[in-house]
C-alpha positions in Angstrom: 56.5 -65.3 -20.5 53.4 -67.2 -21.1 52.2 -66.5 -17.6 52.9 -62.8 -17.9 51.3 -62.7 -21.2 48.3 -64.5 -19.9 47.9 -62.0 -17.1 48.1 -59.1 -19.5 45.5 -60.6 -21.7 43.2 -60.7 -18.7 43.6 -57.0 -18.1 46.0 -57.2 -15.2 49.6 -56.0 -14.9 52.2 -58.3 -13.5 51.9 -61.6 -11.6 49.6 -62.1 -8.7 46.4 -63.9 -7.7 43.4 -63.6 -10.0 40.8 -61.3 -8.6 37.2 -62.4 -8.1 35.0 -61.4 -11.0 32.6 -58.5 -10.0 28.9 -59.2 -10.3 27.1 -57.1 -12.9 24.8 -54.6 -11.2 21.0 -54.7 -11.7 20.4 -53.0 -15.1 17.4 -51.0 -13.7 19.6 -49.7 -10.9 22.4 -48.9 -13.3 20.0 -47.1 -15.6 18.5 -45.0 -12.7 21.9 -44.0 -11.4 23.3 -43.3 -14.8 20.4 -40.9 -15.4 21.4 -38.9 -12.3 25.1 -38.8 -13.4 26.6 -41.2 -10.9 27.8 -43.6 -13.6 28.5 -41.1 -16.3 31.2 -42.3 -18.6 34.2 -40.0 -19.0 35.0 -38.4 -22.3 36.3 -40.8 -24.8 35.1 -43.9 -22.9 32.7 -46.4 -24.3 29.1 -46.7 -23.1 29.9 -50.0 -21.4 30.7 -49.9 -17.7 34.2 -51.0 -16.8 34.3 -53.9 -14.5 37.3 -52.4 -12.8 35.4 -49.3 -11.8 34.0 -50.5 -8.5 34.6 -53.2 -6.0 30.8 -53.4 -5.2 31.1 -51.4 -2.0 30.0 -47.8 -1.5 32.8 -45.3 -0.9 32.2 -43.2 2.3 31.2 -39.7 1.6 33.3 -36.9 3.0 31.8 -34.8 5.7 31.7 -31.7 3.6 30.0 -33.3 0.6 27.4 -31.2 -1.1 23.7 -31.9 -0.4 23.2 -33.2 -4.0 25.9 -35.8 -3.5 24.5 -36.9 -0.2 21.0 -37.3 -1.6 22.4 -39.4 -4.5 24.2 -41.6 -2.0 21.1 -42.0 0.1 19.1 -43.0 -3.0 21.7 -45.6 -4.0 21.5 -47.2 -0.5 17.7 -47.3 -0.7 17.8 -48.9 -4.1 20.3 -51.5 -2.9 18.2 -52.3 0.2 15.1 -52.8 -1.9 16.8 -55.1 -4.3 18.7 -57.1 -1.7 17.3 -60.7 -1.3 17.8 -62.8 1.8 18.8 -66.4 1.6 15.6 -67.4 3.5 12.4 -65.6 2.6 11.3 -63.1 5.3 7.8 -61.9 6.2 7.0 -58.3 6.1 5.4 -57.1 9.4 3.9 -53.6 9.9 1.3 -51.9 12.0 -2.1 -53.0 10.5 -5.6 -53.6 11.7 -7.8 -56.6 11.2 -10.8 -56.2 8.9 -13.3 -56.5 11.7 -11.5 -54.1 14.1 -13.7 -51.2 15.1 -11.1 -48.7 13.8 -10.5 -50.5 10.5 -11.5 -48.6 7.4 -12.1 -51.8 5.4 -15.7 -52.0 4.2 -15.9 -54.6 1.5 -17.8 -57.5 2.9 -19.7 -58.6 -0.2 -18.6 -62.2 0.3 -20.9 -62.4 3.3 -23.7 -61.2 1.1 -23.0 -64.1 -1.2 -22.8 -66.5 1.8 -26.2 -65.2 2.9 -27.8 -66.3 -0.4 -25.9 -69.6 -0.4 -27.3 -70.3 3.1 -30.8 -69.5 2.0 -30.4 -71.9 -1.0 -29.3 -74.7 1.3 -32.3 -73.9 3.5 -34.7 -74.2 0.5 -33.1 -77.5 -0.6 -33.2 -79.1 2.9 -36.8 -77.9 3.4 -37.9 -79.4 0.1 -36.3 -82.7 0.9 -38.0 -82.8 4.3 -41.4 -82.1 2.7 -40.9 -84.8 0.2 -40.1 -87.3 3.0 -43.1 -86.1 5.1 -45.8 -85.3 2.5 -44.5 -86.5 -0.8 -44.5 -83.0 -2.2 -41.6 -80.5 -2.2 -43.7 -77.5 -1.1 -46.6 -76.7 1.2 -49.3 -74.6 -0.5 -51.4 -73.2 2.4 -50.0 -69.6 2.1 -49.5 -69.9 -1.7 -53.3 -70.0 -2.1 -53.6 -66.6 -0.6 -51.8 -65.0 -3.6 -54.4 -66.3 -6.0 -57.3 -64.8 -4.0 -58.9 -61.5 -5.3 -56.2 -61.2 -8.0 -58.3 -59.4 -10.6 -60.0 -57.2 -8.0 -56.6 -56.2 -6.7 -55.3 -55.4 -10.1 -58.3 -53.3 -11.2 -58.4 -51.5 -7.8 -54.7 -50.7 -7.9 -55.1 -49.2 -11.4 -57.9 -47.0 -10.1 -55.9 -46.1 -7.1 -53.1 -44.8 -9.3 -55.4 -43.0 -11.7 -57.2 -41.1 -8.9 -54.0 -39.5 -7.7 -53.9 -37.7 -11.1 -56.7 -35.4 -9.9 -53.9 -33.4 -8.3 -52.7 -32.2 -11.7 -56.0 -30.4 -12.8 -56.5 -29.2 -9.3 -53.1 -27.5 -9.4 -53.8 -25.9 -12.7 -57.1 -24.6 -11.3 -55.2 -23.2 -8.2 -52.6 -21.6 -10.4 -55.0 -19.8 -12.7 -57.3 -18.6 -9.9 -57.1 -15.0 -8.8 -59.6 -15.4 -5.9 -60.1 -17.8 -3.0 -58.9 -20.8 -4.9 -55.4 -19.6 -5.0 -53.1 -22.1 -3.3 -52.2 -20.0 -0.3 -55.9 -19.4 0.4 -58.4 -22.1 -0.3 -56.4 -24.2 -2.7 -54.3 -25.8 0.1 -57.5 -26.6 2.1 -59.3 -28.2 -1.0 -56.2 -30.3 -1.8 -56.0 -31.5 1.8 -59.7 -32.4 1.9 -59.3 -34.4 -1.3 -56.3 -36.3 0.1 -58.1 -37.2 3.3 -61.2 -38.5 1.5 -59.0 -40.4 -1.0 -57.1 -42.0 1.8 -60.2 -43.0 3.7 -61.8 -44.6 0.6 -58.8 -46.8 -0.3 -58.1 -47.8 3.2 -61.7 -49.0 3.7 -61.8 -50.6 0.2 -60.3 -54.0 1.1 -62.3 -54.2 4.4 -65.6 -53.6 2.5 -64.9 -56.5 0.1 -63.3 -58.8 2.7 -60.0 -59.4 0.9 -57.3 -61.7 2.2 -54.7 -60.0 4.3 -52.0 -60.4 1.6 -54.0 -58.3 -1.0 -55.0 -55.9 1.7 -51.5 -55.2 2.9 -50.3 -54.7 -0.6 -53.0 -52.2 -1.4 -52.6 -50.4 1.9 -48.8 -50.0 1.4 -49.3 -48.7 -2.1 -52.0 -46.3 -0.9 -49.7 -44.8 1.7 -46.9 -44.6 -0.9 -49.1 -42.8 -3.4 -50.5 -40.5 -0.7 -47.0 -39.3 0.1 -46.2 -38.8 -3.6 -49.4 -36.9 -4.2 -48.9 -34.7 -1.2 -45.4 -33.8 -2.2 -46.4 -33.0 -5.8 -49.3 -30.8 -4.8 -47.7 -28.9 -1.9 -44.3 -28.3 -3.7 -46.0 -27.1 -6.9 -48.4 -25.0 -4.7 -45.3 -23.4 -3.1 -43.9 -22.7 -6.6 -47.2 -21.2 -7.8 -47.1 -18.8 -4.8 -43.5 -18.0 -5.6 -44.2 -17.3 -9.2 -47.1 -15.0 -8.2 -44.8 -13.0 -6.0 -42.2 -12.8 -8.8 -44.7 -11.5 -11.3 -46.1 -9.0 -8.8 -42.6 -7.4 -8.5 -43.0 -6.1 -12.0 -45.0 -3.4 -10.2 -42.9 -2.8 -7.1 -45.2 -0.1 -5.8 -48.0 -2.5 -4.9 -45.9 -5.7 -4.5 -44.8 -7.2 -1.2 -41.1 -6.8 -0.6 -40.8 -9.0 2.5 -37.9 -11.5 2.5 -38.5 -14.9 1.2 -39.3 -17.5 4.0 -36.6 -20.2 4.2 -38.0 -23.6 5.1 -36.0 -25.9 7.2 -33.5 -27.9 5.2 -33.5 -31.6 4.6 -29.8 -32.3 5.2 -29.8 -32.6 9.0 -31.4 -35.2 11.2 -34.5 -35.3 13.4 -32.4 -35.2 16.6 -32.2 -31.5 17.1 -29.5 -30.5 14.6 -31.6 -28.0 12.8 -31.4 -24.2 12.9 -34.5 -22.2 13.6 -36.6 -21.5 10.5 -36.1 -17.8 9.8 -36.1 -15.5 6.8 -32.9 -16.1 4.9 -30.2 -13.7 6.0 -28.8 -11.3 3.4 -26.4 -8.5 3.5 -27.9 -5.1 2.8 -28.2 -5.2 -1.1 -28.0 -2.1 -3.2 -31.4 -2.9 -4.6 -33.6 -5.0 -2.3 -36.3 -5.6 -4.9 -33.8 -6.8 -7.5 -32.2 -9.2 -4.9 -35.7 -10.6 -4.0 -36.5 -11.0 -7.7 -33.3 -13.0 -8.3 -34.1 -15.2 -5.2 -37.6 -16.0 -6.4 -36.5 -16.7 -9.9 -33.9 -19.1 -8.6 -36.6 -20.9 -6.6 -38.6 -21.5 -9.8 -35.6 -23.1 -11.5 -34.5 -26.7 -11.0 -31.2 -27.4 -9.3 -29.9 -28.8 -12.6 -31.0 -25.6 -14.4 -32.9 -27.3 -17.3 -36.5 -26.9 -16.1 -38.4 -23.9 -14.8 -41.9 -23.8 -13.3 -44.5 -24.0 -14.8 -42.9 -26.1 -17.6 -43.2 -29.1 -15.3 -47.0 -29.0 -15.0 -47.8 -31.7 -17.5 -49.2 -35.2 -17.7 -45.9 -36.5 -19.0 -44.0 -35.0 -16.0 -46.5 -36.4 -13.5 -46.5 -39.9 -14.9 -42.7 -39.9 -14.9 -42.8 -38.8 -11.2 -45.1 -41.6 -10.3 -42.6 -44.2 -11.6 -39.5 -42.5 -10.2 -38.4 -44.2 -6.9 -38.8 -41.2 -4.7 -41.5 -39.7 -2.5 -40.3 -36.0 -2.8 -41.2 -34.1 -5.9 -38.6 -32.0 -7.7 -38.7 -30.1 -11.0 -36.2 -32.7 -12.4 -33.9 -35.5 -11.3 -30.4 -36.6 -12.3 -30.6 -39.4 -14.9 -28.3 -42.1 -16.2 -27.3 -42.4 -19.8 -29.5 -45.5 -20.5 -31.2 -48.5 -19.1 -29.1 -51.5 -18.3 -31.4 -54.3 -19.4 -29.5 -57.2 -17.9 -29.4 -55.4 -14.6 -33.1 -54.7 -14.8 -33.8 -58.4 -15.6 -31.7 -59.5 -12.7 -33.6 -57.2 -10.3 -37.0 -58.5 -11.5 -35.9 -62.1 -11.0 -34.6 -61.2 -7.6 -38.0 -59.7 -6.6 -39.8 -63.0 -7.4 -37.0 -64.9 -5.7 -37.4 -62.9 -2.5 -41.2 -63.3 -2.6 -40.7 -67.1 -2.9 -38.3 -67.1 0.0 -40.6 -65.0 2.2 -43.5 -67.3 1.5 -41.4 -70.4 2.1 -40.1 -69.1 5.5 -43.7 -68.1 6.5 -45.1 -71.4 5.5 -42.4 -73.6 7.1 -41.2 -71.7 10.1 -43.8 -69.2 11.2 -47.3 -70.5 10.5 -46.8 -73.9 12.2 -45.4 -72.2 15.3 -48.3 -69.7 15.6 -50.9 -72.4 14.9 -49.4 -74.9 17.4 -49.0 -72.2 20.0 -52.7 -71.2 19.6 -53.8 -74.8 20.1 -51.5 -75.2 23.1 -52.8 -72.0 24.7 -56.3 -73.3 24.3 -55.4 -76.3 26.4 -53.3 -74.5 28.9 -54.6 -74.8 32.5 -52.4 -72.3 34.4 -50.7 -68.9 34.0 -47.2 -70.5 34.3 -48.0 -72.9 31.5 -49.2 -70.0 29.3 -46.0 -68.1 30.0 -43.9 -71.1 29.1 -45.8 -71.5 25.8 -45.4 -67.8 25.1 -41.7 -67.8 25.8 -41.2 -70.9 23.6 -43.2 -69.2 20.8 -40.9 -66.1 20.9 -37.7 -68.3 20.8 -38.9 -70.3 17.8 -39.8 -67.1 15.9 -36.5 -65.3 16.4 -34.6 -66.5 13.4 -37.5 -66.7 11.0 -38.5 -63.1 11.6 -34.9 -62.0 11.4 -34.6 -63.5 7.9 -38.1 -62.1 7.0 -36.9 -58.6 7.9 -33.7 -58.9 5.9 -35.5 -60.2 2.9 -38.2 -57.5 3.1 -35.4 -54.9 3.2 -33.7 -56.5 0.1 -36.8 -56.9 -2.0 -38.0 -53.3 -1.3 -35.0 -51.1 -1.2 -32.5 -53.0 -3.4 -34.6 -54.8 -6.0 -38.0 -53.1 -6.4 -36.7 -49.5 -6.0 -33.6 -50.5 -8.0 -35.8 -51.8 -10.9 -37.9 -48.6 -11.0 -34.7 -46.6 -10.9 -33.4 -48.6 -13.9 -36.6 -48.2 -15.8 -36.8 -44.4 -15.3 -33.0 -43.9 -15.5 -33.2 -42.4 -12.0 -29.5 -41.7 -11.1 -29.8 -41.4 -7.3 -29.9 -45.0 -6.0 -29.1 -44.1 -2.4 -32.3 -45.7 -1.0 -30.7 -46.9 2.3 -27.5 -46.4 4.2 -25.6 -48.7 6.7 -28.6 -49.1 9.0 -27.1 -52.3 10.4 -24.5 -50.2 12.3 -27.2 -48.1 13.9 -26.7 -47.2 17.6 -30.2 -45.7 18.2 -33.6 -45.6 16.7 -33.3 -42.2 15.2 -30.3 -43.2 13.3 -32.1 -46.4 12.1 -35.1 -44.3 11.0 -32.8 -42.1 8.9 -30.8 -44.9 7.2 -33.3 -47.8 6.9 -35.7 -46.1 4.5 -34.2 -42.9 3.1 -37.1 -42.1 0.7 -39.7 -42.1 3.6 -37.2 -40.3 5.9 -36.8 -37.5 3.3 -40.5 -37.2 2.9 -41.1 -36.9 6.7 -38.1 -34.6 7.1 -39.4 -32.3 4.3 -43.2 -32.4 4.6 -43.9 -33.3 8.2 -41.0 -32.3 10.4 -39.9 -29.3 8.3 -43.5 -28.0 7.9 -44.2 -28.4 11.6 -41.2 -26.4 12.6 -42.8 -23.2 11.6 -45.5 -23.7 14.3 -43.8 -25.7 17.1 -40.5 -26.6 18.8 -38.1 -29.3 17.6 -39.3 -31.7 20.3 -42.9 -31.2 19.4 -42.2 -31.6 15.7 -40.3 -34.8 16.3 -43.2 -36.2 18.4 -45.6 -35.3 15.6 -43.4 -37.0 13.0 -43.2 -40.2 15.1 -46.9 -40.1 15.8 -47.8 -40.1 12.1 -45.3 -42.9 11.5 -46.7 -44.9 14.4 -50.2 -44.6 13.0 -49.0 -45.9 9.6 -47.4 -49.0 11.3 -50.5 -49.7 13.3 -52.6 -49.5 10.2 -50.5 -52.2 8.6 -50.8 -54.4 11.7 -54.6 -53.9 11.6 -54.7 -55.0 8.0 -53.0 -58.3 9.0 -55.1 -59.0 12.1 -58.3 -57.1 11.2 -58.1 -55.7 14.8 -56.7 -52.5 16.2 -54.6 -53.7 19.2 -52.1 -50.8 19.4 -48.9 -52.9 19.3 -47.4 -51.3 16.2 -48.3 -47.8 17.5 -46.8 -48.5 21.0 -43.6 -50.0 19.5 -43.0 -46.9 17.4 -43.7 -44.4 20.1 -41.5 -46.3 22.6 -38.5 -45.4 20.4 -38.5 -41.8 21.7 -37.9 -42.6 25.4 -35.3 -45.2 24.4 -33.5 -42.7 22.3 -33.5 -40.2 25.2 -31.8 -42.9 27.4 -29.3 -43.6 24.7 -28.4 -39.9 24.4 -27.4 -39.8 28.1 -23.6 -39.2 28.8 -23.0 -42.8 30.1 -24.4 -44.4 26.9 -23.8 -41.8 24.2 -20.3 -43.0 23.2 -20.8 -46.8 23.6 -21.4 -47.6 20.0 -20.8 -51.3 20.3 -23.1 -51.7 23.3 -25.8 -49.5 21.6 -25.6 -51.5 18.4 -26.0 -54.8 20.3 -29.1 -53.3 22.0 -30.4 -52.2 18.6 -30.2 -55.6 17.1 -31.6 -57.3 20.2 -34.6 -55.0 20.1 -35.1 -55.6 16.4 -34.9 -59.4 16.7 -37.0 -59.7 19.9 -39.5 -57.0 19.0 -40.7 -58.7 15.8 -41.2 -62.0 17.5 -42.8 -60.4 20.6 -45.3 -58.4 18.5 -46.2 -61.4 16.4 -46.7 -63.6 19.5 -49.2 -61.1 20.9 -51.2 -61.1 17.6 -53.9 -63.7 17.1 -52.2 -67.0 16.4 -54.4 -67.7 13.3 -54.9 -64.2 11.8 -57.9 -63.4 9.6 -57.4 -64.9 6.2 -54.6 -67.3 7.2 -55.3 -71.0 6.4 -56.1 -73.1 9.4 -53.8 -75.9 10.2 -54.8 -79.0 8.5 
């Protein structure tokens, strides 16, 4: 009796072996299945699941089960499979690509950027330790002395350089008010162009007249070219707007006004490699009122893309000064702005500018100047052509890595830190100053992505303006020609001699691009990227080796 009573107390009828206790299901799984009605308690039953309700195995579904029941059964199997754990941990394998695979979409390699700076820090520390051992001082000061030469003359001249660009503002006001030959489309454009050419000639010759060191001369020349592009864009875009406004006002008297379609300039969104449509009058369907349609089109041209400024509201000193500080070379009525200045970010960028200048000077002092000086002395003692060739090859090999780091640091200090600092000061929202130029497969791609502000200027004011008078190929050649002249000018400031190396290096890019566009090289991105990097690395060292080994203004080897 006691046995039977004990069996009944355990919830079983009659004698027999004790069944194994069922494992309680996962509460999350139970809750999910209860919600869909699988474990719904019958009427009158308690909310607790009965341990006798299931043996832990799924009951096979009949063939004619409704779709809803089949989907619930499939969901239960999936949940059980996800929650099932193996006795020994298993590794999940699936089809994935490595981060460096050419087809991988992974793009976050910021750790290598950190490693780059750590490597430069190690280089600075080891260089200082070597200098202390050799000279007793942590730094050499031959190039550092160049930064203290003509400091006040440079500061005052640069201030005058910026101030003289402001002549464009009163000139534009004169062109806008004129009703005679000084209108922009008549003599105004000519007068502005003459002023720009005279202004450029004066400030390019200024450092040569006073025999400045090459460091001060290069800085003033680069700033001169930058402000020339800014001044040109401001004058010519506002000149276009003044002509547009004049046409719009003339439409108030349609009988005497010109009703020709507005000329559509070539856009700035496509590249210089022939992906541009012919510049034609903008196509329109036949409007009900052509004059009203033209009036709307001209009014839209006088309004900024953001819709908050309309010409001539922008013709003011405040607007011009703001434009000078904005990190762009193409003038617009207004630019997108951020909500405020991030002062810590600005301070970091300013510190980074001085840090990069320090590294540039250190690399030049320790790894470039000694090589050029020693090579010049060795060439003076060389007795044969073969010996000169050997010295020349050794010079190039020793300059490969220093000039590679120089190029990367110049890129960082200009496009990331200097432009980023001015963007922070002016709250300029568009910080896209460069793209992934390191993945370039030809020189046209590099010219578009290395320096986006300059590319936009040439695309808008040189290539686009030239397309109205010449073919795409001719406009491309003109664009590269002007860019090559600017590069040669910088080389002449360093060497004080016009040798043509910078000009030739720029113009040689065009035939190289034509070869890379051939069918057997067009799709070989990896090969073309290797060729691009090799030409960058070898080109800088090659051009520097051809230059005088002790340029004008460089300290002689002591």
